[in-house]
TORSE-607592 format. One record per residue (C-alpha): residue number from 1; residue in three letters; chain; x, y, z. Coordinates in steps of 0.02 Angstrom, whole numbers, m for minus. Layout:
// residues N
<site nr="NUM" rest="ALA" kette="A" x="X" y="Y" z="Z"/>
...
// end
This chain:
// residues 317
<site nr="1" rest="MET" kette="A" x="m2" y="m1" z="m2"/>
<site nr="2" rest="THR" kette="A" x="64" y="167" z="m55"/>
<site nr="3" rest="ILE" kette="A" x="116" y="294" z="88"/>
<site nr="4" rest="PHE" kette="A" x="86" y="476" z="31"/>
<site nr="5" rest="LEU" kette="A" x="205" y="603" z="138"/>
<site nr="6" rest="ASP" kette="A" x="128" y="775" z="193"/>
<site nr="7" rest="GLU" kette="A" x="134" y="887" z="344"/>
<site nr="8" rest="ASN" kette="A" x="107" y="753" z="463"/>
<site nr="9" rest="PRO" kette="A" x="277" y="674" z="529"/>
<site nr="10" rest="LEU" kette="A" x="305" y="486" z="525"/>
<site nr="11" rest="HIS" kette="A" x="380" y="395" z="671"/>
<site nr="12" rest="LEU" kette="A" x="514" y="276" z="660"/>
<site nr="13" rest="ASP" kette="A" x="525" y="129" z="765"/>
<site nr="14" rest="ASN" kette="A" x="682" y="193" z="839"/>
<site nr="15" rest="GLY" kette="A" x="587" y="338" z="907"/>
<site nr="16" rest="LEU" kette="A" x="654" y="479" z="788"/>
<site nr="17" rest="VAL" kette="A" x="514" y="575" z="719"/>
<site nr="18" rest="GLY" kette="A" x="517" y="650" z="542"/>
<site nr="19" rest="LEU" kette="A" x="535" y="833" z="489"/>
<site nr="20" rest="PRO" kette="A" x="405" y="861" z="345"/>
<site nr="21" rest="TRP" kette="A" x="488" y="969" z="212"/>
<site nr="22" rest="GLN" kette="A" x="444" y="1024" z="20"/>
<site nr="23" rest="ILE" kette="A" x="564" y="1025" z="m101"/>
<site nr="24" rest="GLU" kette="A" x="558" y="1133" z="m253"/>
<site nr="25" rest="THR" kette="A" x="573" y="1023" z="m407"/>
<site nr="26" rest="GLY" kette="A" x="505" y="1024" z="m590"/>
<site nr="27" rest="ASN" kette="A" x="409" y="919" z="m720"/>
<site nr="28" rest="PRO" kette="A" x="528" y="909" z="m863"/>
<site nr="29" rest="ALA" kette="A" x="430" y="814" z="m999"/>
<site nr="30" rest="THR" kette="A" x="588" y="749" z="m1084"/>
<site nr="31" rest="PHE" kette="A" x="779" y="744" z="m1051"/>
<site nr="32" rest="PHE" kette="A" x="812" y="871" z="m1181"/>
<site nr="33" rest="GLN" kette="A" x="701" y="993" z="m1098"/>
<site nr="34" rest="ALA" kette="A" x="780" y="955" z="m924"/>
<site nr="35" rest="ILE" kette="A" x="951" y="986" z="m982"/>
<site nr="36" rest="SER" kette="A" x="941" y="1101" z="m1143"/>
<site nr="37" rest="GLU" kette="A" x="787" y="1213" z="m1096"/>
<site nr="38" rest="PRO" kette="A" x="785" y="1214" z="m897"/>
<site nr="39" rest="ASP" kette="A" x="704" y="1372" z="m889"/>
<site nr="40" rest="SER" kette="A" x="543" y="1312" z="m962"/>
<site nr="41" rest="ILE" kette="A" x="520" y="1159" z="m843"/>
<site nr="42" rest="LYS" kette="A" x="352" y="1189" z="m750"/>
<site nr="43" rest="PRO" kette="A" x="384" y="1203" z="m553"/>
<site nr="44" rest="ILE" kette="A" x="308" y="1081" z="m422"/>
<site nr="45" rest="ARG" kette="A" x="340" y="1043" z="m240"/>
<site nr="46" rest="ILE" kette="A" x="354" y="871" z="m172"/>
<site nr="47" rest="TRP" kette="A" x="335" y="813" z="6"/>
<site nr="48" rest="ALA" kette="A" x="499" y="737" z="82"/>
<site nr="49" rest="GLN" kette="A" x="527" y="696" z="280"/>
<site nr="50" rest="ILE" kette="A" x="703" y="713" z="358"/>
<site nr="51" rest="PHE" kette="A" x="761" y="589" z="497"/>
<site nr="52" rest="ARG" kette="A" x="903" y="659" z="603"/>
<site nr="53" rest="PRO" kette="A" x="999" y="551" z="727"/>
<site nr="54" rest="ASP" kette="A" x="1076" y="688" z="807"/>
<site nr="55" rest="ASP" kette="A" x="1017" y="868" z="820"/>
<site nr="56" rest="HIS" kette="A" x="1190" y="942" z="877"/>
<site nr="57" rest="SER" kette="A" x="1297" y="886" z="740"/>
<site nr="58" rest="SER" kette="A" x="1328" y="893" z="553"/>
<site nr="59" rest="SER" kette="A" x="1303" y="721" z="496"/>
<site nr="60" rest="PRO" kette="A" x="1295" y="615" z="318"/>
<site nr="61" rest="THR" kette="A" x="1141" y="606" z="235"/>
<site nr="62" rest="VAL" kette="A" x="1050" y="475" z="114"/>
<site nr="63" rest="ILE" kette="A" x="913" y="527" z="3"/>
<site nr="64" rest="VAL" kette="A" x="791" y="369" z="m13"/>
<site nr="65" rest="VAL" kette="A" x="698" y="371" z="m179"/>
<site nr="66" rest="PRO" kette="A" x="558" y="250" z="m201"/>
<site nr="67" rest="GLY" kette="A" x="515" y="160" z="m352"/>
<site nr="68" rest="SER" kette="A" x="353" y="116" z="m460"/>
<site nr="69" rest="LEU" kette="A" x="252" y="79" z="m298"/>
<site nr="70" rest="GLY" kette="A" x="284" y="231" z="m201"/>
<site nr="71" rest="VAL" kette="A" x="347" y="254" z="m17"/>
<site nr="72" rest="ALA" kette="A" x="308" y="83" z="71"/>
<site nr="73" rest="GLU" kette="A" x="349" y="13" z="239"/>
<site nr="74" rest="SER" kette="A" x="521" y="m48" z="173"/>
<site nr="75" rest="HIS" kette="A" x="592" y="133" z="140"/>
<site nr="76" rest="ILE" kette="A" x="544" y="176" z="300"/>
<site nr="77" rest="TYR" kette="A" x="624" y="30" z="372"/>
<site nr="78" rest="LYS" kette="A" x="795" y="99" z="271"/>
<site nr="79" rest="ALA" kette="A" x="765" y="252" z="373"/>
<site nr="80" rest="LYS" kette="A" x="757" y="167" z="538"/>
<site nr="81" rest="ILE" kette="A" x="915" y="60" z="505"/>
<site nr="82" rest="LEU" kette="A" x="1025" y="200" z="421"/>
<site nr="83" rest="THR" kette="A" x="984" y="322" z="568"/>
<site nr="84" rest="ASP" kette="A" x="1036" y="186" z="694"/>
<site nr="85" rest="GLU" kette="A" x="1210" y="207" z="612"/>
<site nr="86" rest="GLY" kette="A" x="1211" y="397" z="633"/>
<site nr="87" rest="ILE" kette="A" x="1156" y="432" z="462"/>
<site nr="88" rest="THR" kette="A" x="1031" y="567" z="420"/>
<site nr="89" rest="VAL" kette="A" x="889" y="519" z="296"/>
<site nr="90" rest="CYS" kette="A" x="780" y="618" z="180"/>
<site nr="91" rest="LEU" kette="A" x="642" y="501" z="117"/>
<site nr="92" rest="ILE" kette="A" x="553" y="581" z="m37"/>
<site nr="93" rest="ASP" kette="A" x="375" y="571" z="m105"/>
<site nr="94" rest="PRO" kette="A" x="381" y="590" z="m302"/>
<site nr="95" rest="PHE" kette="A" x="188" y="539" z="m317"/>
<site nr="96" rest="GLY" kette="A" x="82" y="635" z="m197"/>
<site nr="97" rest="SER" kette="A" x="89" y="797" z="m269"/>
<site nr="98" rest="ARG" kette="A" x="84" y="737" z="m452"/>
<site nr="99" rest="GLY" kette="A" x="m84" y="640" z="m403"/>
<site nr="100" rest="VAL" kette="A" x="m10" y="476" z="m448"/>
<site nr="101" rest="GLU" kette="A" x="m32" y="306" z="m354"/>
<site nr="102" rest="SER" kette="A" x="77" y="184" z="m449"/>
<site nr="103" rest="THR" kette="A" x="172" y="186" z="m596"/>
<site nr="104" rest="VAL" kette="A" x="176" y="m17" z="m605"/>
<site nr="105" rest="SER" kette="A" x="51" y="m14" z="m752"/>
<site nr="106" rest="ASP" kette="A" x="106" y="146" z="m840"/>
<site nr="107" rest="GLN" kette="A" x="262" y="218" z="m816"/>
<site nr="108" rest="ALA" kette="A" x="230" y="367" z="m921"/>
<site nr="109" rest="GLN" kette="A" x="127" y="470" z="m798"/>
<site nr="110" rest="TYR" kette="A" x="272" y="573" z="m767"/>
<site nr="111" rest="SER" kette="A" x="442" y="563" z="m847"/>
<site nr="112" rest="PHE" kette="A" x="611" y="486" z="m795"/>
<site nr="113" rest="ALA" kette="A" x="682" y="660" z="m834"/>
<site nr="114" rest="ALA" kette="A" x="567" y="724" z="m686"/>
<site nr="115" rest="SER" kette="A" x="614" y="579" z="m575"/>
<site nr="116" rest="ALA" kette="A" x="802" y="623" z="m588"/>
<site nr="117" rest="TRP" kette="A" x="762" y="806" z="m581"/>
<site nr="118" rest="ASP" kette="A" x="676" y="771" z="m402"/>
<site nr="119" rest="VAL" kette="A" x="854" y="691" z="m353"/>
<site nr="120" rest="LEU" kette="A" x="958" y="833" z="m407"/>
<site nr="121" rest="SER" kette="A" x="835" y="961" z="m340"/>
<site nr="122" rest="THR" kette="A" x="836" y="863" z="m164"/>
<site nr="123" rest="VAL" kette="A" x="1021" y="855" z="m169"/>
<site nr="124" rest="ASP" kette="A" x="1044" y="1049" z="m199"/>
<site nr="125" rest="GLN" kette="A" x="919" y="1093" z="m67"/>
<site nr="126" rest="LEU" kette="A" x="978" y="972" z="67"/>
<site nr="127" rest="ARG" kette="A" x="1148" y="1066" z="88"/>
<site nr="128" rest="ASP" kette="A" x="1056" y="1215" z="171"/>
<site nr="129" rest="GLN" kette="A" x="965" y="1101" z="297"/>
<site nr="130" rest="VAL" kette="A" x="1046" y="1114" z="468"/>
<site nr="131" rest="GLY" kette="A" x="1141" y="971" z="521"/>
<site nr="132" rest="VAL" kette="A" x="1169" y="904" z="334"/>
<site nr="133" rest="ASP" kette="A" x="1343" y="886" z="295"/>
<site nr="134" rest="PRO" kette="A" x="1353" y="946" z="107"/>
<site nr="135" rest="ASP" kette="A" x="1507" y="848" z="57"/>
<site nr="136" rest="ARG" kette="A" x="1428" y="682" z="116"/>
<site nr="137" rest="ILE" kette="A" x="1241" y="671" z="44"/>
<site nr="138" rest="GLY" kette="A" x="1210" y="499" z="m46"/>
<site nr="139" rest="VAL" kette="A" x="1066" y="437" z="m152"/>
<site nr="140" rest="GLN" kette="A" x="986" y="265" z="m127"/>
<site nr="141" rest="GLY" kette="A" x="860" y="223" z="m269"/>
<site nr="142" rest="HIS" kette="A" x="748" y="77" z="m282"/>
<site nr="143" rest="SER" kette="A" x="692" y="25" z="m457"/>
<site nr="144" rest="ARG" kette="A" x="623" y="174" z="m547"/>
<site nr="145" rest="GLY" kette="A" x="708" y="263" z="m401"/>
<site nr="146" rest="GLY" kette="A" x="867" y="179" z="m434"/>
<site nr="147" rest="SER" kette="A" x="864" y="238" z="m611"/>
<site nr="148" rest="ALA" kette="A" x="823" y="409" z="m567"/>
<site nr="149" rest="ALA" kette="A" x="989" y="403" z="m444"/>
<site nr="150" rest="LEU" kette="A" x="1093" y="346" z="m590"/>
<site nr="151" rest="MET" kette="A" x="1042" y="466" z="m720"/>
<site nr="152" rest="ALA" kette="A" x="1057" y="613" z="m579"/>
<site nr="153" rest="ALA" kette="A" x="1228" y="562" z="m560"/>
<site nr="154" rest="SER" kette="A" x="1271" y="599" z="m747"/>
<site nr="155" rest="MET" kette="A" x="1177" y="749" z="m751"/>
<site nr="156" rest="GLN" kette="A" x="1253" y="835" z="m584"/>
<site nr="157" rest="LYS" kette="A" x="1364" y="931" z="m698"/>
<site nr="158" rest="LEU" kette="A" x="1226" y="1024" z="m762"/>
<site nr="159" rest="PRO" kette="A" x="1249" y="1214" z="m725"/>
<site nr="160" rest="TYR" kette="A" x="1067" y="1215" z="m659"/>
<site nr="161" rest="PHE" kette="A" x="1136" y="1141" z="m504"/>
<site nr="162" rest="SER" kette="A" x="1295" y="1157" z="m402"/>
<site nr="163" rest="GLN" kette="A" x="1292" y="1007" z="m264"/>
<site nr="164" rest="THR" kette="A" x="1378" y="859" z="m295"/>
<site nr="165" rest="ILE" kette="A" x="1317" y="675" z="m248"/>
<site nr="166" rest="ALA" kette="A" x="1447" y="576" z="m146"/>
<site nr="167" rest="GLY" kette="A" x="1375" y="411" z="m182"/>
<site nr="168" rest="VAL" kette="A" x="1225" y="311" z="m260"/>
<site nr="169" rest="TYR" kette="A" x="1170" y="142" z="m211"/>
<site nr="170" rest="ALA" kette="A" x="1055" y="87" z="m355"/>
<site nr="171" rest="ALA" kette="A" x="935" y="m55" z="m297"/>
<site nr="172" rest="TYR" kette="A" x="873" y="m159" z="m440"/>
<site nr="173" rest="PRO" kette="A" x="870" y="m15" z="m565"/>
<site nr="174" rest="TRP" kette="A" x="798" y="1" z="m737"/>
<site nr="175" rest="CYS" kette="A" x="942" y="28" z="m848"/>
<site nr="176" rest="GLY" kette="A" x="864" y="27" z="m1004"/>
<site nr="177" rest="MET" kette="A" x="890" y="208" z="m1035"/>
<site nr="178" rest="GLN" kette="A" x="1075" y="266" z="m1019"/>
<site nr="179" rest="PHE" kette="A" x="1179" y="426" z="m1065"/>
<site nr="180" rest="LEU" kette="A" x="1295" y="393" z="m1201"/>
<site nr="181" rest="ASP" kette="A" x="1431" y="480" z="m1089"/>
<site nr="182" rest="PRO" kette="A" x="1383" y="427" z="m916"/>
<site nr="183" rest="GLN" kette="A" x="1516" y="525" z="m839"/>
<site nr="184" rest="VAL" kette="A" x="1486" y="541" z="m645"/>
<site nr="185" rest="GLY" kette="A" x="1643" y="620" z="m579"/>
<site nr="186" rest="GLY" kette="A" x="1695" y="587" z="m411"/>
<site nr="187" rest="THR" kette="A" x="1515" y="502" z="m363"/>
<site nr="188" rest="LYS" kette="A" x="1543" y="313" z="m295"/>
<site nr="189" rest="ILE" kette="A" x="1411" y="204" z="m373"/>
<site nr="190" rest="ARG" kette="A" x="1357" y="32" z="m323"/>
<site nr="191" rest="SER" kette="A" x="1209" y="m64" z="m408"/>
<site nr="192" rest="ILE" kette="A" x="1122" y="m227" z="m329"/>
<site nr="193" rest="ILE" kette="A" x="988" y="m341" z="m424"/>
<site nr="194" rest="GLY" kette="A" x="942" y="m523" z="m409"/>
<site nr="195" rest="ASP" kette="A" x="975" y="m641" z="m553"/>
<site nr="196" rest="GLN" kette="A" x="785" y="m685" z="m575"/>
<site nr="197" rest="ASP" kette="A" x="726" y="m496" z="m587"/>
<site nr="198" rest="GLU" kette="A" x="575" y="m494" z="m708"/>
<site nr="199" rest="TRP" kette="A" x="556" y="m312" z="m703"/>
<site nr="200" rest="CYS" kette="A" x="741" y="m245" z="m758"/>
<site nr="201" rest="LEU" kette="A" x="874" y="m346" z="m850"/>
<site nr="202" rest="PRO" kette="A" x="1021" y="m386" z="m745"/>
<site nr="203" rest="GLN" kette="A" x="1126" y="m378" z="m903"/>
<site nr="204" rest="GLN" kette="A" x="1081" y="m183" z="m936"/>
<site nr="205" rest="VAL" kette="A" x="1120" y="m143" z="m757"/>
<site nr="206" rest="GLN" kette="A" x="1303" y="m235" z="m789"/>
<site nr="207" rest="GLY" kette="A" x="1325" y="m135" z="m944"/>
<site nr="208" rest="TYR" kette="A" x="1301" y="21" z="m872"/>
<site nr="209" rest="MET" kette="A" x="1413" y="m8" z="m715"/>
<site nr="210" rest="GLN" kette="A" x="1558" y="m68" z="m845"/>
<site nr="211" rest="ALA" kette="A" x="1515" y="101" z="m957"/>
<site nr="212" rest="LEU" kette="A" x="1539" y="199" z="m801"/>
<site nr="213" rest="ARG" kette="A" x="1712" y="112" z="m752"/>
<site nr="214" rest="LEU" kette="A" x="1780" y="137" z="m920"/>
<site nr="215" rest="VAL" kette="A" x="1748" y="337" z="m896"/>
<site nr="216" rest="GLY" kette="A" x="1829" y="318" z="m744"/>
<site nr="217" rest="ALA" kette="A" x="1711" y="302" z="m610"/>
<site nr="218" rest="GLU" kette="A" x="1709" y="189" z="m465"/>
<site nr="219" rest="ALA" kette="A" x="1568" y="72" z="m507"/>
<site nr="220" rest="THR" kette="A" x="1517" y="m93" z="m436"/>
<site nr="221" rest="ILE" kette="A" x="1383" y="m223" z="m442"/>
<site nr="222" rest="ARG" kette="A" x="1318" y="m359" z="m349"/>
<site nr="223" rest="ILE" kette="A" x="1202" y="m501" z="m428"/>
<site nr="224" rest="VAL" kette="A" x="1104" y="m604" z="m301"/>
<site nr="225" rest="ALA" kette="A" x="1070" y="m763" z="m353"/>
<site nr="226" rest="GLY" kette="A" x="887" y="m834" z="m329"/>
<site nr="227" rest="ALA" kette="A" x="826" y="m650" z="m295"/>
<site nr="228" rest="HIS" kette="A" x="685" y="m562" z="m380"/>
<site nr="229" rest="HIS" kette="A" x="634" y="m379" z="m396"/>
<site nr="230" rest="SER" kette="A" x="624" y="m285" z="m229"/>
<site nr="231" rest="PHE" kette="A" x="702" y="m426" z="m133"/>
<site nr="232" rest="ASP" kette="A" x="722" y="m308" z="18"/>
<site nr="233" rest="ARG" kette="A" x="552" y="m314" z="50"/>
<site nr="234" rest="PHE" kette="A" x="486" y="m421" z="187"/>
<site nr="235" rest="SER" kette="A" x="329" y="m457" z="94"/>
<site nr="236" rest="PRO" kette="A" x="339" y="m635" z="17"/>
<site nr="237" rest="LEU" kette="A" x="355" y="m671" z="m174"/>
<site nr="238" rest="GLU" kette="A" x="207" y="m627" z="m284"/>
<site nr="239" rest="ILE" kette="A" x="142" y="m592" z="m454"/>
<site nr="240" rest="SER" kette="A" x="104" y="m426" z="m481"/>
<site nr="241" rest="SER" kette="A" x="m33" y="m447" z="m613"/>
<site nr="242" rest="ASN" kette="A" x="m33" y="m263" z="m685"/>
<site nr="243" rest="ALA" kette="A" x="134" y="m235" z="m700"/>
<site nr="244" rest="SER" kette="A" x="182" y="m187" z="m869"/>
<site nr="245" rest="VAL" kette="A" x="369" y="m221" z="m911"/>
<site nr="246" rest="ALA" kette="A" x="493" y="m241" z="m1047"/>
<site nr="247" rest="PRO" kette="A" x="652" y="m301" z="m978"/>
<site nr="248" rest="GLY" kette="A" x="736" y="m357" z="m1137"/>
<site nr="249" rest="ALA" kette="A" x="700" y="m194" z="m1255"/>
<site nr="250" rest="PRO" kette="A" x="859" y="m137" z="m1334"/>
<site nr="251" rest="THR" kette="A" x="932" y="7" z="m1233"/>
<site nr="252" rest="ILE" kette="A" x="895" y="177" z="m1254"/>
<site nr="253" rest="TYR" kette="A" x="1055" y="305" z="m1255"/>
<site nr="254" rest="ILE" kette="A" x="1033" y="487" z="m1227"/>
<site nr="255" rest="LYS" kette="A" x="1148" y="615" z="m1307"/>
<site nr="256" rest="GLU" kette="A" x="1228" y="756" z="m1207"/>
<site nr="257" rest="ASN" kette="A" x="1102" y="890" z="m1261"/>
<site nr="258" rest="GLY" kette="A" x="962" y="757" z="m1184"/>
<site nr="259" rest="VAL" kette="A" x="892" y="696" z="m1360"/>
<site nr="260" rest="CYS" kette="A" x="870" y="503" z="m1360"/>
<site nr="261" rest="MET" kette="A" x="931" y="399" z="m1498"/>
<site nr="262" rest="HIS" kette="A" x="821" y="261" z="m1566"/>
<site nr="263" rest="PRO" kette="A" x="910" y="97" z="m1537"/>
<site nr="264" rest="VAL" kette="A" x="858" y="35" z="m1699"/>
<site nr="265" rest="ASN" kette="A" x="942" y="163" z="m1824"/>
<site nr="266" rest="GLY" kette="A" x="1034" y="269" z="m1707"/>
<site nr="267" rest="GLU" kette="A" x="946" y="428" z="m1771"/>
<site nr="268" rest="SER" kette="A" x="894" y="549" z="m1643"/>
<site nr="269" rest="SER" kette="A" x="772" y="694" z="m1644"/>
<site nr="270" rest="LEU" kette="A" x="641" y="779" z="m1521"/>
<site nr="271" rest="GLU" kette="A" x="522" y="659" z="m1585"/>
<site nr="272" rest="THR" kette="A" x="611" y="515" z="m1513"/>
<site nr="273" rest="ASP" kette="A" x="589" y="543" z="m1325"/>
<site nr="274" rest="GLU" kette="A" x="572" y="418" z="m1190"/>
<site nr="275" rest="ARG" kette="A" x="391" y="379" z="m1208"/>
<site nr="276" rest="SER" kette="A" x="399" y="340" z="m1385"/>
<site nr="277" rest="LEU" kette="A" x="536" y="250" z="m1366"/>
<site nr="278" rest="MET" kette="A" x="468" y="137" z="m1231"/>
<site nr="279" rest="LEU" kette="A" x="309" y="121" z="m1333"/>
<site nr="280" rest="TYR" kette="A" x="420" y="44" z="m1470"/>
<site nr="281" rest="GLY" kette="A" x="496" y="m82" z="m1351"/>
<site nr="282" rest="ILE" kette="A" x="323" y="m145" z="m1307"/>
<site nr="283" rest="LYS" kette="A" x="272" y="m152" z="m1475"/>
<site nr="284" rest="ALA" kette="A" x="412" y="m234" z="m1539"/>
<site nr="285" rest="GLY" kette="A" x="365" y="m387" z="m1448"/>
<site nr="286" rest="TYR" kette="A" x="468" y="m354" z="m1277"/>
<site nr="287" rest="GLY" kette="A" x="328" y="m297" z="m1170"/>
<site nr="288" rest="LYS" kette="A" x="239" y="m422" z="m1054"/>
<site nr="289" rest="ILE" kette="A" x="104" y="m406" z="m924"/>
<site nr="290" rest="GLY" kette="A" x="132" y="m466" z="m748"/>
<site nr="291" rest="ALA" kette="A" x="296" y="m498" z="m656"/>
<site nr="292" rest="ARG" kette="A" x="340" y="m568" z="m498"/>
<site nr="293" rest="ILE" kette="A" x="397" y="m446" z="m351"/>
<site nr="294" rest="GLY" kette="A" x="450" y="m487" z="m158"/>
<site nr="295" rest="THR" kette="A" x="574" y="m591" z="m61"/>
<site nr="296" rest="GLU" kette="A" x="609" y="m768" z="13"/>
<site nr="297" rest="GLU" kette="A" x="741" y="m843" z="116"/>
<site nr="298" rest="ASN" kette="A" x="868" y="m722" z="189"/>
<site nr="299" rest="PHE" kette="A" x="870" y="m616" z="31"/>
<site nr="300" rest="ALA" kette="A" x="807" y="m456" z="134"/>
<site nr="301" rest="HIS" kette="A" x="951" y="m484" z="252"/>
<site nr="302" rest="ILE" kette="A" x="1075" y="m502" z="110"/>
<site nr="303" rest="PHE" kette="A" x="1015" y="m343" z="41"/>
<site nr="304" rest="HIS" kette="A" x="1031" y="m233" z="208"/>
<site nr="305" rest="GLU" kette="A" x="1192" y="m296" z="235"/>
<site nr="306" rest="ASP" kette="A" x="1261" y="m242" z="66"/>
<site nr="307" rest="MET" kette="A" x="1174" y="m67" z="79"/>
<site nr="308" rest="MET" kette="A" x="1248" y="m38" z="243"/>
<site nr="309" rest="ALA" kette="A" x="1416" y="m85" z="192"/>
<site nr="310" rest="PHE" kette="A" x="1416" y="21" z="47"/>
<site nr="311" rest="TRP" kette="A" x="1366" y="182" z="150"/>
<site nr="312" rest="GLN" kette="A" x="1498" y="155" z="267"/>
<site nr="313" rest="PHE" kette="A" x="1617" y="261" z="170"/>
<site nr="314" rest="LEU" kette="A" x="1490" y="412" z="205"/>
<site nr="315" rest="LYS" kette="A" x="1529" y="396" z="392"/>
<site nr="316" rest="GLU" kette="A" x="1705" y="389" z="370"/>
<site nr="317" rest="GLY" kette="A" x="1694" y="549" z="266"/>
// end
């Protein structure tokens, strides 16, 4: 069940109370608009909540970005275990202000460019929050949120933003859309995905991590044998009957100006936007309805262990 954030604070099991906060972000329709025409982006505010383990000192911060099901108990649990380790958490809700309940059956309700814009806007505005160390801001994204975090890492060099991202933990991200030049500067990247994922293709995640390494990034990946999509949740493995997925569709590459290249002929124009190319993948026979989601055995424990090991570098700062 989707949880919508608002002015009412959430309470973590460790006793911390969330600070409701609104982020000034935007709704770019395409990556071209986000990169080449940012002044034309329609503004919007989204809700977030900040959980601080210590009110008296500057601490590392991790932004938690949900996926196609929106904010869930699993993301609130991430806030609990991260704050237990002295890391401030900013949990964002991209859905509520946009009137979206789920993108499981329709990813085009708002663009992936807008998802990345949410991340960049949050990073930029967090630096002014009391108790946040601006040099130690990381992003943890899940599924679509993982895609947003990876794209944001390659877009942080845009002159529209000035705050850098220290690290990205991309959990089972969809990597069917990638930058032709994916440079991320000094941002440390880690991806994790199950080899049984039916929503996102592990090979595309591998390819993206290798592309990042080839341009000098510190990028690693862990593939968990037997694990499915969202294996960090505590809900049992089940079929999401209305999920619309196309994990085997060819990769869409994005040029430096934000224009997408058609995977078949390499041509690019303003008409080859993310929505039309996603529809191409479905019409080409890669789309299917229904995909498994959830966890079993000790996969959630494996995930959280890997997650906390990655974020140790922020604490060591």
